Predicted model as a PDB file, atoms N, CA, C, CB and O in Angstrom, pLDDT in the B-factor column:
MODEL        1                                                                  
ATOM      1  N   MET A   1     108.102 112.432  48.965  1.00 70.00           N  
ATOM      2  CA  MET A   1     108.931 111.381  50.070  1.00 70.00           C  
ATOM      3  C   MET A   1     109.081 112.381  50.696  1.00 70.00           C  
ATOM      4  CB  MET A   1     110.348 110.448  49.784  1.00 70.00           C  
ATOM      5  O   MET A   1     108.394 112.306  51.714  1.00 70.00           O  
ATOM      6  N   MET A   2     109.733 113.492  50.627  1.00 76.00           N  
ATOM      7  CA  MET A   2     110.298 114.502  51.730  1.00 76.00           C  
ATOM      8  C   MET A   2     109.063 115.295  52.536  1.00 76.00           C  
ATOM      9  CB  MET A   2     111.322 115.706  50.932  1.00 76.00           C  
ATOM     10  O   MET A   2     109.106 115.628  53.720  1.00 76.00           O  
ATOM     11  N   LYS A   3     107.981 115.511  51.634  1.00 82.00           N  
ATOM     12  CA  LYS A   3     106.850 115.879  51.896  1.00 82.00           C  
ATOM     13  C   LYS A   3     106.038 114.682  53.260  1.00 82.00           C  
ATOM     14  CB  LYS A   3     106.173 115.960  50.346  1.00 82.00           C  
ATOM     15  O   LYS A   3     105.684 115.262  54.287  1.00 82.00           O  
ATOM     16  N   GLN A   4     105.882 113.680  53.220  1.00 82.00           N  
ATOM     17  CA  GLN A   4     105.673 112.390  53.663  1.00 82.00           C  
ATOM     18  C   GLN A   4     106.466 112.798  55.110  1.00 82.00           C  
ATOM     19  CB  GLN A   4     106.320 111.055  52.585  1.00 82.00           C  
ATOM     20  O   GLN A   4     105.821 112.823  56.159  1.00 82.00           O  
ATOM     21  N   VAL A   5     107.474 113.019  55.091  1.00 85.00           N  
ATOM     22  CA  VAL A   5     108.368 112.549  56.308  1.00 85.00           C  
ATOM     23  C   VAL A   5     107.959 114.355  57.168  1.00 85.00           C  
ATOM     24  CB  VAL A   5     110.613 112.045  55.706  1.00 85.00           C  
ATOM     25  O   VAL A   5     107.947 114.510  58.389  1.00 85.00           O  
ATOM     26  N   GLY A   6     107.725 115.272  56.330  1.00 88.00           N  
ATOM     27  CA  GLY A   6     107.558 116.244  57.067  1.00 88.00           C  
ATOM     28  C   GLY A   6     105.917 116.032  57.798  1.00 88.00           C  
ATOM     29  O   GLY A   6     105.954 116.529  58.924  1.00 88.00           O  
ATOM     30  N   ILE A   7     104.947 115.626  57.582  1.00 89.00           N  
ATOM     31  CA  ILE A   7     103.891 115.240  57.649  1.00 89.00           C  
ATOM     32  C   ILE A   7     103.477 114.505  58.657  1.00 89.00           C  
ATOM     33  CB  ILE A   7     103.712 114.815  56.783  1.00 89.00           C  
ATOM     34  O   ILE A   7     102.553 114.642  59.458  1.00 89.00           O  
ATOM     35  N   HIS A   8     104.783 113.220  58.416  1.00 89.00           N  
ATOM     36  CA  HIS A   8     104.488 112.219  59.629  1.00 89.00           C  
ATOM     37  C   HIS A   8     105.074 113.275  60.859  1.00 89.00           C  
ATOM     38  CB  HIS A   8     105.468 110.454  59.493  1.00 89.00           C  
ATOM     39  O   HIS A   8     104.356 113.474  61.839  1.00 89.00           O  
ATOM     40  N   ALA A   9     106.013 113.739  60.782  1.00 92.00           N  
ATOM     41  CA  ALA A   9     106.816 114.843  62.142  1.00 92.00           C  
ATOM     42  C   ALA A   9     105.524 115.682  62.860  1.00 92.00           C  
ATOM     43  CB  ALA A   9     108.174 116.377  61.302  1.00 92.00           C  
ATOM     44  O   ALA A   9     105.099 115.528  64.005  1.00 92.00           O  
ATOM     45  N   ILE A  10     105.179 116.347  62.121  1.00 94.00           N  
ATOM     46  CA  ILE A  10     103.803 117.291  62.495  1.00 94.00           C  
ATOM     47  C   ILE A  10     103.219 116.206  63.180  1.00 94.00           C  
ATOM     48  CB  ILE A  10     102.724 117.991  61.145  1.00 94.00           C  
ATOM     49  O   ILE A  10     103.264 116.268  64.409  1.00 94.00           O  
ATOM     50  N   VAL A  11     102.642 115.156  62.625  1.00 93.00           N  
ATOM     51  CA  VAL A  11     101.450 114.248  63.070  1.00 93.00           C  
ATOM     52  C   VAL A  11     101.934 113.462  64.724  1.00 93.00           C  
ATOM     53  CB  VAL A  11     101.181 112.883  61.626  1.00 93.00           C  
ATOM     54  O   VAL A  11     101.066 113.262  65.574  1.00 93.00           O  
ATOM     55  N   SER A  12     103.412 113.087  64.969  1.00 95.00           N  
ATOM     56  CA  SER A  12     103.918 112.757  65.981  1.00 95.00           C  
ATOM     57  C   SER A  12     104.614 114.026  66.671  1.00 95.00           C  
ATOM     58  CB  SER A  12     104.710 111.676  65.675  1.00 95.00           C  
ATOM     59  O   SER A  12     105.365 113.699  67.589  1.00 95.00           O  
ATOM     60  N   LEU A  13     104.540 115.196  66.465  1.00 95.00           N  
ATOM     61  CA  LEU A  13     104.652 116.416  67.333  1.00 95.00           C  
ATOM     62  C   LEU A  13     103.537 116.449  68.152  1.00 95.00           C  
ATOM     63  CB  LEU A  13     104.753 117.709  66.589  1.00 95.00           C  
ATOM     64  O   LEU A  13     103.531 116.315  69.376  1.00 95.00           O  
ATOM     65  N   ILE A  14     102.608 116.631  67.430  1.00 96.00           N  
ATOM     66  CA  ILE A  14     100.509 116.799  67.767  1.00 96.00           C  
ATOM     67  C   ILE A  14     100.443 115.980  68.843  1.00 96.00           C  
ATOM     68  CB  ILE A  14      99.087 116.033  66.368  1.00 96.00           C  
ATOM     69  O   ILE A  14     100.364 116.342  70.017  1.00 96.00           O  
ATOM     70  N   THR A  15     100.489 114.413  68.256  1.00 96.00           N  
ATOM     71  CA  THR A  15     100.445 113.836  69.481  1.00 96.00           C  
ATOM     72  C   THR A  15     101.270 113.128  70.598  1.00 96.00           C  
ATOM     73  CB  THR A  15      99.844 113.273  69.276  1.00 96.00           C  
ATOM     74  O   THR A  15     100.744 112.355  71.399  1.00 96.00           O  
ATOM     75  N   TYR A  16     102.505 113.418  70.602  1.00 96.00           N  
ATOM     76  CA  TYR A  16     102.943 113.533  71.415  1.00 96.00           C  
ATOM     77  C   TYR A  16     102.508 114.602  72.842  1.00 96.00           C  
ATOM     78  CB  TYR A  16     103.837 113.590  70.803  1.00 96.00           C  
ATOM     79  O   TYR A  16     102.273 114.426  74.038  1.00 96.00           O  
ATOM     80  N   LEU A  17     102.567 115.670  71.968  1.00 97.00           N  
ATOM     81  CA  LEU A  17     101.862 116.719  72.827  1.00 97.00           C  
ATOM     82  C   LEU A  17     100.067 116.734  73.295  1.00 97.00           C  
ATOM     83  CB  LEU A  17     102.153 118.013  71.970  1.00 97.00           C  
ATOM     84  O   LEU A  17      99.609 117.305  74.284  1.00 97.00           O  
ATOM     85  N   VAL A  18      99.537 116.196  72.602  1.00 97.00           N  
ATOM     86  CA  VAL A  18      97.831 115.629  73.261  1.00 97.00           C  
ATOM     87  C   VAL A  18      98.699 114.748  74.367  1.00 97.00           C  
ATOM     88  CB  VAL A  18      96.418 114.350  71.875  1.00 97.00           C  
ATOM     89  O   VAL A  18      99.037 115.444  75.325  1.00 97.00           O  
ATOM     90  N   THR A  19      99.008 113.759  74.420  1.00 97.00           N  
ATOM     91  CA  THR A  19      99.175 112.326  75.308  1.00 97.00           C  
ATOM     92  C   THR A  19     100.109 113.201  76.189  1.00 97.00           C  
ATOM     93  CB  THR A  19      99.953 110.642  74.471  1.00 97.00           C  
ATOM     94  O   THR A  19     100.098 112.962  77.396  1.00 97.00           O  
ATOM     95  N   ILE A  20     100.762 113.999  75.810  1.00 96.00           N  
ATOM     96  CA  ILE A  20     100.999 114.351  77.406  1.00 96.00           C  
ATOM     97  C   ILE A  20     100.482 114.994  78.186  1.00 96.00           C  
ATOM     98  CB  ILE A  20     101.851 114.791  77.696  1.00 96.00           C  
ATOM     99  O   ILE A  20     100.505 114.727  79.387  1.00 96.00           O  
ATOM    100  N   ALA A  21      99.703 116.320  77.515  1.00 96.00           N  
ATOM    101  CA  ALA A  21      98.448 116.524  78.085  1.00 96.00           C  
ATOM    102  C   ALA A  21      97.119 115.944  78.585  1.00 96.00           C  
ATOM    103  CB  ALA A  21      98.201 117.029  77.556  1.00 96.00           C  
ATOM    104  O   ALA A  21      96.382 116.605  79.317  1.00 96.00           O  
ATOM    105  N   PHE A  22      96.912 115.074  78.302  1.00 96.00           N  
ATOM    106  CA  PHE A  22      96.037 114.104  79.446  1.00 96.00           C  
ATOM    107  C   PHE A  22      96.512 113.837  80.149  1.00 96.00           C  
ATOM    108  CB  PHE A  22      95.502 113.023  79.311  1.00 96.00           C  
ATOM    109  O   PHE A  22      96.057 114.087  81.265  1.00 96.00           O  
ATOM    110  N   SER A  23      97.697 113.176  80.029  1.00 96.00           N  
ATOM    111  CA  SER A  23      98.398 112.392  80.777  1.00 96.00           C  
ATOM    112  C   SER A  23      98.861 113.290  82.354  1.00 96.00           C  
ATOM    113  CB  SER A  23      99.657 111.903  79.770  1.00 96.00           C  
ATOM    114  O   SER A  23      98.834 113.014  83.554  1.00 96.00           O  
ATOM    115  N   PHE A  24      99.223 114.334  81.612  1.00 94.00           N  
ATOM    116  CA  PHE A  24      99.258 115.404  82.826  1.00 94.00           C  
ATOM    117  C   PHE A  24      97.740 115.564  83.761  1.00 94.00           C  
ATOM    118  CB  PHE A  24      99.629 117.017  82.060  1.00 94.00           C  
ATOM    119  O   PHE A  24      97.681 115.338  84.970  1.00 94.00           O  
ATOM    120  N   ARG A  25      96.437 116.047  82.815  1.00 94.00           N  
ATOM    121  CA  ARG A  25      95.467 115.519  83.704  1.00 94.00           C  
ATOM    122  C   ARG A  25      95.237 114.638  84.342  1.00 94.00           C  
ATOM    123  CB  ARG A  25      94.781 115.455  83.438  1.00 94.00           C  
ATOM    124  O   ARG A  25      94.852 114.800  85.500  1.00 94.00           O  
ATOM    125  N   ALA A  26      95.424 113.186  83.695  1.00 94.00           N  
ATOM    126  CA  ALA A  26      95.298 111.797  84.674  1.00 94.00           C  
ATOM    127  C   ALA A  26      95.992 111.825  85.967  1.00 94.00           C  
ATOM    128  CB  ALA A  26      95.915 110.501  83.970  1.00 94.00           C  
ATOM    129  O   ALA A  26      95.458 111.586  87.050  1.00 94.00           O  
ATOM    130  N   VAL A  27      97.412 112.183  85.746  1.00 92.00           N  
ATOM    131  CA  VAL A  27      98.205 111.906  86.832  1.00 92.00           C  
ATOM    132  C   VAL A  27      97.766 113.009  87.957  1.00 92.00           C  
ATOM    133  CB  VAL A  27      99.772 111.950  86.402  1.00 92.00           C  
ATOM    134  O   VAL A  27      97.984 112.745  89.139  1.00 92.00           O  
ATOM    135  N   ARG A  28      97.004 114.533  87.503  1.00 90.00           N  
ATOM    136  CA  ARG A  28      97.085 115.377  88.804  1.00 90.00           C  
ATOM    137  C   ARG A  28      96.134 114.589  89.481  1.00 90.00           C  
ATOM    138  CB  ARG A  28      96.714 117.036  88.746  1.00 90.00           C  
ATOM    139  O   ARG A  28      96.288 114.567  90.703  1.00 90.00           O  
ATOM    140  N   GLY A  29      94.963 113.773  88.917  1.00 89.00           N  
ATOM    141  CA  GLY A  29      94.388 112.913  90.113  1.00 89.00           C  
ATOM    142  C   GLY A  29      94.858 112.318  90.716  1.00 89.00           C  
ATOM    143  O   GLY A  29      94.346 111.288  91.154  1.00 89.00           O  
ATOM    144  N   LEU A  30      95.739 112.613  90.927  1.00 87.00           N  
ATOM    145  CA  LEU A  30      96.738 110.803  91.917  1.00 87.00           C  
ATOM    146  C   LEU A  30      97.231 111.621  93.555  1.00 87.00           C  
ATOM    147  CB  LEU A  30      99.237 110.002  90.598  1.00 87.00           C  
ATOM    148  O   LEU A  30      98.017 112.569  93.550  1.00 87.00           O  
ATOM    149  N   ARG A  31      96.814 111.241  94.449  1.00 86.00           N  
ATOM    150  CA  ARG A  31      97.057 111.736  96.017  1.00 86.00           C  
ATOM    151  C   ARG A  31      98.955 111.448  95.594  1.00 86.00           C  
ATOM    152  CB  ARG A  31      96.028 110.379  97.725  1.00 86.00           C  
ATOM    153  O   ARG A  31      99.331 110.338  95.970  1.00 86.00           O  
ATOM    154  N   ILE A  32      99.678 112.012  95.138  1.00 83.00           N  
ATOM    155  CA  ILE A  32     100.955 111.844  95.239  1.00 83.00           C  
ATOM    156  C   ILE A  32     101.693 112.300  95.870  1.00 83.00           C  
ATOM    157  CB  ILE A  32     101.370 111.928  94.545  1.00 83.00           C  
ATOM    158  O   ILE A  32     102.858 111.901  95.860  1.00 83.00           O  
ATOM    159  N   ASP A  33     101.186 113.515  96.810  1.00 79.00           N  
ATOM    160  CA  ASP A  33     101.911 114.570  97.505  1.00 79.00           C  
ATOM    161  C   ASP A  33     101.917 113.590  99.058  1.00 79.00           C  
ATOM    162  CB  ASP A  33     100.967 116.352  97.477  1.00 79.00           C  
ATOM    163  O   ASP A  33     101.904 114.179 100.139  1.00 79.00           O  
ATOM    164  N   GLN A  34     101.935 112.364  98.993  1.00 82.00           N  
ATOM    165  CA  GLN A  34     101.772 111.882 100.502  1.00 82.00           C  
ATOM    166  C   GLN A  34     102.885 111.100 100.473  1.00 82.00           C  
ATOM    167  CB  GLN A  34     100.381 111.055 100.988  1.00 82.00           C  
ATOM    168  O   GLN A  34     103.299 110.482 101.454  1.00 82.00           O  
ATOM    169  N   LEU A  35     103.585 111.094  98.984  1.00 82.00           N  
ATOM    170  CA  LEU A  35     104.570 110.108  99.242  1.00 82.00           C  
ATOM    171  C   LEU A  35     106.157 111.486  99.574  1.00 82.00           C  
ATOM    172  CB  LEU A  35     104.670 108.755  97.504  1.00 82.00           C  
ATOM    173  O   LEU A  35     107.329 111.241  99.860  1.00 82.00           O  
ATOM    174  N   PHE A  36     105.675 112.414  99.431  1.00 82.00           N  
ATOM    175  CA  PHE A  36     106.793 113.252  99.777  1.00 82.00           C  
ATOM    176  C   PHE A  36     106.432 114.460 100.921  1.00 82.00           C  
ATOM    177  CB  PHE A  36     107.308 113.894  98.392  1.00 82.00           C  
ATOM    178  O   PHE A  36     105.357 115.048 101.036  1.00 82.00           O  
ATOM    179  N   LYS A  37     107.566 114.630 101.666  1.00 85.00           N  
ATOM    180  CA  LYS A  37     107.821 115.536 102.458  1.00 85.00           C  
ATOM    181  C   LYS A  37     106.678 116.729 102.502  1.00 85.00           C  
ATOM    182  CB  LYS A  37     109.110 115.939 102.105  1.00 85.00           C  
ATOM    183  O   LYS A  37     105.974 116.889 101.506  1.00 85.00           O  
ATOM    184  N   LYS A  38     106.495 117.597 103.713  1.00 88.00           N  
ATOM    185  CA  LYS A  38     105.372 118.671 103.949  1.00 88.00           C  
ATOM    186  C   LYS A  38     106.687 119.470 102.934  1.00 88.00           C  
ATOM    187  CB  LYS A  38     104.768 119.333 105.978  1.00 88.00           C  
ATOM    188  O   LYS A  38     107.861 119.132 102.781  1.00 88.00           O  
ATOM    189  N   GLY A  39     105.898 120.653 102.351  1.00 85.00           N  
ATOM    190  CA  GLY A  39     106.157 121.795 101.808  1.00 85.00           C  
ATOM    191  C   GLY A  39     107.371 121.833 100.870  1.00 85.00           C  
ATOM    192  O   GLY A  39     108.183 122.756 100.815  1.00 85.00           O  
ATOM    193  N   HIS A  40     107.393 120.377  99.924  1.00 86.00           N  
ATOM    194  CA  HIS A  40     108.416 120.177  98.979  1.00 86.00           C  
ATOM    195  C   HIS A  40     107.497 120.292  97.913  1.00 86.00           C  
ATOM    196  CB  HIS A  40     109.306 118.860  99.056  1.00 86.00           C  
ATOM    197  O   HIS A  40     107.407 119.371  97.102  1.00 86.00           O  
ATOM    198  N   THR A  41     106.872 121.209  97.823  1.00 86.00           N  
ATOM    199  CA  THR A  41     106.042 121.619  96.150  1.00 86.00           C  
ATOM    200  C   THR A  41     106.450 121.157  95.470  1.00 86.00           C  
ATOM    201  CB  THR A  41     105.962 122.828  95.441  1.00 86.00           C  
ATOM    202  O   THR A  41     106.022 120.116  94.972  1.00 86.00           O  
ATOM    203  N   PHE A  42     107.706 121.889  95.086  1.00 91.00           N  
ATOM    204  CA  PHE A  42     108.219 122.353  93.705  1.00 91.00           C  
ATOM    205  C   PHE A  42     109.037 120.954  93.055  1.00 91.00           C  
ATOM    206  CB  PHE A  42     109.370 123.837  93.911  1.00 91.00           C  
ATOM    207  O   PHE A  42     109.451 120.847  91.901  1.00 91.00           O  
ATOM    208  N   GLU A  43     109.140 119.881  94.208  1.00 89.00           N  
ATOM    209  CA  GLU A  43     109.886 118.428  93.513  1.00 89.00           C  
ATOM    210  C   GLU A  43     108.183 117.675  93.030  1.00 89.00           C  
ATOM    211  CB  GLU A  43     111.128 117.110  95.149  1.00 89.00           C  
ATOM    212  O   GLU A  43     107.865 116.877  92.149  1.00 89.00           O  
ATOM    213  N   ILE A  44     107.588 118.225  93.841  1.00 88.00           N  
ATOM    214  CA  ILE A  44     106.566 117.326  93.737  1.00 88.00           C  
ATOM    215  C   ILE A  44     105.490 117.823  92.291  1.00 88.00           C  
ATOM    216  CB  ILE A  44     105.779 117.342  95.320  1.00 88.00           C  
ATOM    217  O   ILE A  44     104.520 117.213  91.841  1.00 88.00           O  
ATOM    218  N   GLN A  45     106.086 119.106  91.833  1.00 89.00           N  
ATOM    219  CA  GLN A  45     105.282 119.458  90.770  1.00 89.00           C  
ATOM    220  C   GLN A  45     106.529 119.278  89.511  1.00 89.00           C  
ATOM    221  CB  GLN A  45     104.521 121.118  91.018  1.00 89.00           C  
ATOM    222  O   GLN A  45     106.314 119.460  88.313  1.00 89.00           O  
ATOM    223  N   VAL A  46     107.575 118.963  89.988  1.00 92.00           N  
ATOM    224  CA  VAL A  46     108.587 118.413  88.380  1.00 92.00           C  
ATOM    225  C   VAL A  46     108.334 116.975  88.546  1.00 92.00           C  
ATOM    226  CB  VAL A  46     110.699 118.740  88.307  1.00 92.00           C  
ATOM    227  O   VAL A  46     108.458 116.509  87.413  1.00 92.00           O  
ATOM    228  N   PHE A  47     108.011 115.918  89.457  1.00 92.00           N  
ATOM    229  CA  PHE A  47     107.690 115.008  89.731  1.00 92.00           C  
ATOM    230  C   PHE A  47     106.377 114.234  88.881  1.00 92.00           C  
ATOM    231  CB  PHE A  47     107.644 115.279  90.896  1.00 92.00           C  
ATOM    232  O   PHE A  47     106.267 113.102  88.411  1.00 92.00           O  
ATOM    233  N   LEU A  48     105.412 115.474  88.932  1.00 92.00           N  
ATOM    234  CA  LEU A  48     104.582 115.228  88.138  1.00 92.00           C  
ATOM    235  C   LEU A  48     104.516 114.922  86.850  1.00 92.00           C  
ATOM    236  CB  LEU A  48     104.104 115.847  88.244  1.00 92.00           C  
ATOM    237  O   LEU A  48     104.132 113.996  86.136  1.00 92.00           O  
ATOM    238  N   LEU A  49     105.404 116.831  86.692  1.00 94.00           N  
ATOM    239  CA  LEU A  49     105.793 117.424  85.075  1.00 94.00           C  
ATOM    240  C   LEU A  49     106.495 115.806  84.215  1.00 94.00           C  
ATOM    241  CB  LEU A  49     107.455 119.101  85.230  1.00 94.00           C  
ATOM    242  O   LEU A  49     106.063 115.356  83.154  1.00 94.00           O  
ATOM    243  N   PHE A  50     107.898 115.064  85.236  1.00 96.00           N  
ATOM    244  CA  PHE A  50     108.367 114.105  84.130  1.00 96.00           C  
ATOM    245  C   PHE A  50     107.319 112.726  84.351  1.00 96.00           C  
ATOM    246  CB  PHE A  50     110.211 113.691  84.344  1.00 96.00           C  
ATOM    247  O   PHE A  50     107.583 111.839  83.539  1.00 96.00           O  
ATOM    248  N   ILE A  51     106.524 112.490  85.015  1.00 96.00           N  
ATOM    249  CA  ILE A  51     105.703 111.015  84.934  1.00 96.00           C  
ATOM    250  C   ILE A  51     104.561 111.442  83.833  1.00 96.00           C  
ATOM    251  CB  ILE A  51     104.886 110.419  86.670  1.00 96.00           C  
ATOM    252  O   ILE A  51     104.121 110.660  82.990  1.00 96.00           O  
ATOM    253  N   SER A  52     104.195 112.672  83.963  1.00 96.00           N  
ATOM    254  CA  SER A  52     103.538 113.418  82.176  1.00 96.00           C  
ATOM    255  C   SER A  52     103.947 112.802  81.414  1.00 96.00           C  
ATOM    256  CB  SER A  52     103.917 114.893  81.516  1.00 96.00           C  
ATOM    257  O   SER A  52     103.471 111.852  80.792  1.00 96.00           O  
ATOM    258  N   ILE A  53     105.397 113.550  81.366  1.00 97.00           N  
ATOM    259  CA  ILE A  53     105.842 113.313  79.532  1.00 97.00           C  
ATOM    260  C   ILE A  53     106.898 112.162  79.585  1.00 97.00           C  
ATOM    261  CB  ILE A  53     106.761 114.942  78.615  1.00 97.00           C  
ATOM    262  O   ILE A  53     107.927 112.439  78.969  1.00 97.00           O  
ATOM    263  N   ALA A  54     106.875 110.822  80.235  1.00 97.00           N  
ATOM    264  CA  ALA A  54     107.048 109.991  80.166  1.00 97.00           C  
ATOM    265  C   ALA A  54     105.493 109.049  79.409  1.00 97.00           C  
ATOM    266  CB  ALA A  54     107.657 109.889  81.384  1.00 97.00           C  
ATOM    267  O   ALA A  54     105.171 108.650  78.289  1.00 97.00           O  
ATOM    268  N   LEU A  55     104.852 109.038  80.890  1.00 97.00           N  
ATOM    269  CA  LEU A  55     103.706 108.205  80.434  1.00 97.00           C  
ATOM    270  C   LEU A  55     102.951 109.123  79.293  1.00 97.00           C  
ATOM    271  CB  LEU A  55     102.666 107.797  81.772  1.00 97.00           C  
ATOM    272  O   LEU A  55     102.110 108.429  78.722  1.00 97.00           O  
ATOM    273  N   GLY A  56     102.988 110.300  78.850  1.00 97.00           N  
ATOM    274  CA  GLY A  56     102.707 110.581  77.284  1.00 97.00           C  
ATOM    275  C   GLY A  56     103.046 110.305  76.215  1.00 97.00           C  
ATOM    276  O   GLY A  56     102.342 110.208  75.210  1.00 97.00           O  
ATOM    277  N   PHE A  57     104.912 110.046  76.398  1.00 97.00           N  
ATOM    278  CA  PHE A  57     105.466 109.429  75.389  1.00 97.00           C  
ATOM    279  C   PHE A  57     105.213 108.129  75.282  1.00 97.00           C  
ATOM    280  CB  PHE A  57     106.644 109.597  75.384  1.00 97.00           C  
ATOM    281  O   PHE A  57     105.134 107.748  74.114  1.00 97.00           O  
ATOM    282  N   LEU A  58     105.021 107.123  76.293  1.00 97.00           N  
ATOM    283  CA  LEU A  58     104.333 105.773  76.261  1.00 97.00           C  
ATOM    284  C   LEU A  58     103.862 105.552  75.411  1.00 97.00           C  
ATOM    285  CB  LEU A  58     103.533 105.458  76.984  1.00 97.00           C  
ATOM    286  O   LEU A  58     104.190 104.663  74.625  1.00 97.00           O  
ATOM    287  N   VAL A  59     102.693 106.501  75.287  1.00 97.00           N  
ATOM    288  CA  VAL A  59     101.363 106.339  74.607  1.00 97.00           C  
ATOM    289  C   VAL A  59     101.128 106.721  73.580  1.00 97.00           C  
ATOM    290  CB  VAL A  59     100.485 106.743  75.094  1.00 97.00           C  
ATOM    291  O   VAL A  59     100.355 106.209  72.771  1.00 97.00           O  
ATOM    292  N   GLY A  60     101.750 107.668  73.458  1.00 97.00           N  
ATOM    293  CA  GLY A  60     102.215 108.580  71.735  1.00 97.00           C  
ATOM    294  C   GLY A  60     103.152 107.199  70.913  1.00 97.00           C  
ATOM    295  O   GLY A  60     103.057 106.856  69.734  1.00 97.00           O  
ATOM    296  N   GLN A  61     103.763 106.789  71.657  1.00 97.00           N  
ATOM    297  CA  GLN A  61     104.439 105.887  70.583  1.00 97.00           C  
ATOM    298  C   GLN A  61     103.648 104.557  70.372  1.00 97.00           C  
ATOM    299  CB  GLN A  61     105.972 105.516  71.027  1.00 97.00           C  
ATOM    300  O   GLN A  61     103.814 103.907  69.339  1.00 97.00           O  
ATOM    301  N   PHE A  62     102.907 104.209  71.217  1.00 97.00           N  
ATOM    302  CA  PHE A  62     101.590 103.656  71.114  1.00 97.00           C  
ATOM    303  C   PHE A  62     100.950 103.861  69.813  1.00 97.00           C  
ATOM    304  CB  PHE A  62     100.756 104.191  72.121  1.00 97.00           C  
ATOM    305  O   PHE A  62     100.816 103.035  68.910  1.00 97.00           O  
ATOM    306  N   ILE A  63     100.626 104.912  69.844  1.00 96.00           N  
ATOM    307  CA  ILE A  63      99.677 105.439  68.936  1.00 96.00           C  
ATOM    308  C   ILE A  63      99.978 105.144  67.576  1.00 96.00           C  
ATOM    309  CB  ILE A  63      99.549 106.809  69.084  1.00 96.00           C  
ATOM    310  O   ILE A  63      99.309 104.538  66.739  1.00 96.00           O  
ATOM    311  N   LEU A  64     101.541 105.886  67.472  1.00 95.00           N  
ATOM    312  CA  LEU A  64     102.090 105.816  65.989  1.00 95.00           C  
ATOM    313  C   LEU A  64     102.147 105.112  65.610  1.00 95.00           C  
ATOM    314  CB  LEU A  64     102.965 106.084  65.574  1.00 95.00           C  
ATOM    315  O   LEU A  64     101.772 104.970  64.446  1.00 95.00           O  
ATOM    316  N   ALA A  65     102.909 103.698  66.679  1.00 96.00           N  
ATOM    317  CA  ALA A  65     103.184 102.317  66.039  1.00 96.00           C  
ATOM    318  C   ALA A  65     101.701 101.921  65.147  1.00 96.00           C  
ATOM    319  CB  ALA A  65     103.572 101.051  67.413  1.00 96.00           C  
ATOM    320  O   ALA A  65     101.240 101.917  64.006  1.00 96.00           O  
ATOM    321  N   LEU A  66     101.368 101.618  66.501  1.00 95.00           N  
ATOM    322  CA  LEU A  66      99.503 101.297  65.603  1.00 95.00           C  
ATOM    323  C   LEU A  66      99.183 102.070  64.313  1.00 95.00           C  
ATOM    324  CB  LEU A  66      97.971 101.930  66.691  1.00 95.00           C  
ATOM    325  O   LEU A  66      98.604 101.454  63.418  1.00 95.00           O  
ATOM    326  N   VAL A  67      99.586 103.692  64.089  1.00 92.00           N  
ATOM    327  CA  VAL A  67      99.075 104.241  62.563  1.00 92.00           C  
ATOM    328  C   VAL A  67      99.763 103.438  62.101  1.00 92.00           C  
ATOM    329  CB  VAL A  67      99.274 105.737  61.928  1.00 92.00           C  
ATOM    330  O   VAL A  67      99.201 102.502  61.533  1.00 92.00           O  
ATOM    331  N   ASP A  68     101.478 103.469  62.155  1.00 91.00           N  
ATOM    332  CA  ASP A  68     101.960 103.231  61.061  1.00 91.00           C  
ATOM    333  C   ASP A  68     101.575 101.802  60.406  1.00 91.00           C  
ATOM    334  CB  ASP A  68     103.261 103.439  61.250  1.00 91.00           C  
ATOM    335  O   ASP A  68     101.364 101.734  59.195  1.00 91.00           O  
ATOM    336  N   GLN A  69     101.479 100.528  61.337  1.00 92.00           N  
ATOM    337  CA  GLN A  69     101.501  99.180  61.323  1.00 92.00           C  
ATOM    338  C   GLN A  69     100.043  99.342  60.361  1.00 92.00           C  
ATOM    339  CB  GLN A  69     101.544  98.304  62.979  1.00 92.00           C  
ATOM    340  O   GLN A  69      99.731  98.473  59.547  1.00 92.00           O  
ATOM    341  N   SER A  70      99.558 100.073  60.496  1.00 92.00           N  
ATOM    342  CA  SER A  70      97.558  99.348  60.355  1.00 92.00           C  
ATOM    343  C   SER A  70      98.124 100.448  59.075  1.00 92.00           C  
ATOM    344  CB  SER A  70      95.485  99.879  62.011  1.00 92.00           C  
ATOM    345  O   SER A  70      97.145 100.436  58.328  1.00 92.00           O  
ATOM    346  N   LEU A  71      98.818 101.076  58.635  1.00 87.00           N  
ATOM    347  CA  LEU A  71      98.939 101.821  56.973  1.00 87.00           C  
ATOM    348  C   LEU A  71     100.240 100.831  56.370  1.00 87.00           C  
ATOM    349  CB  LEU A  71      99.525 103.998  56.989  1.00 87.00           C  
ATOM    350  O   LEU A  71     100.333 100.670  55.153  1.00 87.00           O  
ATOM    351  N   ALA A  72     100.990 100.341  57.084  1.00 88.00           N  
ATOM    352  CA  ALA A  72     101.648  98.865  56.210  1.00 88.00           C  
ATOM    353  C   ALA A  72     100.668  98.223  56.008  1.00 88.00           C  
ATOM    354  CB  ALA A  72     102.705  97.796  56.911  1.00 88.00           C  
ATOM    355  O   ALA A  72     100.787  97.851  54.840  1.00 88.00           O  
ATOM    356  N   LEU A  73      99.785  97.857  56.388  1.00 89.00           N  
ATOM    357  CA  LEU A  73      99.303  96.692  56.431  1.00 89.00           C  
ATOM    358  C   LEU A  73      98.329  96.505  54.481  1.00 89.00           C  
ATOM    359  CB  LEU A  73      98.227  96.704  58.119  1.00 89.00           C  
ATOM    360  O   LEU A  73      97.640  95.649  53.926  1.00 89.00           O  
ATOM    361  N   LYS A  74      98.728  97.501  54.229  1.00 86.00           N  
ATOM    362  CA  LYS A  74      97.913  98.244  52.977  1.00 86.00           C  
ATOM    363  C   LYS A  74      99.259  97.603  51.814  1.00 86.00           C  
ATOM    364  CB  LYS A  74      97.694 100.548  53.173  1.00 86.00           C  
ATOM    365  O   LYS A  74      99.063  97.450  50.609  1.00 86.00           O  
ATOM    366  N   MET A  75     100.280  97.370  52.354  1.00 85.00           N  
ATOM    367  CA  MET A  75     101.039  96.196  51.292  1.00 85.00           C  
ATOM    368  C   MET A  75     101.195  95.014  51.100  1.00 85.00           C  
ATOM    369  CB  MET A  75     101.987  96.179  51.210  1.00 85.00           C  
ATOM    370  O   MET A  75     102.165  94.572  50.484  1.00 85.00           O  
ATOM    371  N   LEU A  76      99.910  94.018  51.784  1.00 82.00           N  
ATOM    372  CA  LEU A  76      99.925  93.055  51.784  1.00 82.00           C  
ATOM    373  C   LEU A  76      99.045  92.564  51.035  1.00 82.00           C  
ATOM    374  CB  LEU A  76      99.990  92.767  52.687  1.00 82.00           C  
ATOM    375  O   LEU A  76      98.923  91.343  50.947  1.00 82.00           O  
ATOM    376  N   PHE A  77      98.094  93.601  50.207  1.00 78.00           N  
ATOM    377  CA  PHE A  77      97.281  93.276  49.227  1.00 78.00           C  
ATOM    378  C   PHE A  77      97.361  93.977  47.915  1.00 78.00           C  
ATOM    379  CB  PHE A  77      96.127  93.381  49.696  1.00 78.00           C  
ATOM    380  O   PHE A  77      96.596  93.667  47.001  1.00 78.00           O  
TER     381      PHE A  77                                                      
ENDMDL                                                                          
END                                                                             
């Protein structure tokens, strides 16, 4: 039982890190710098980081919930 919890934790961490990395690459393609004043590069970078973390977390949650629910389907049979 404890081994399954550990495996689930590792899979969750890897899923979150991968989805955050993908969302960071996707968000970098947006022209967000037009929303900020000139010369505020640190604020733009922090905003991109936070948006990437939020989007990656949501996508990761969706993927993990989808996997958990699909594994729970075997309880029907």
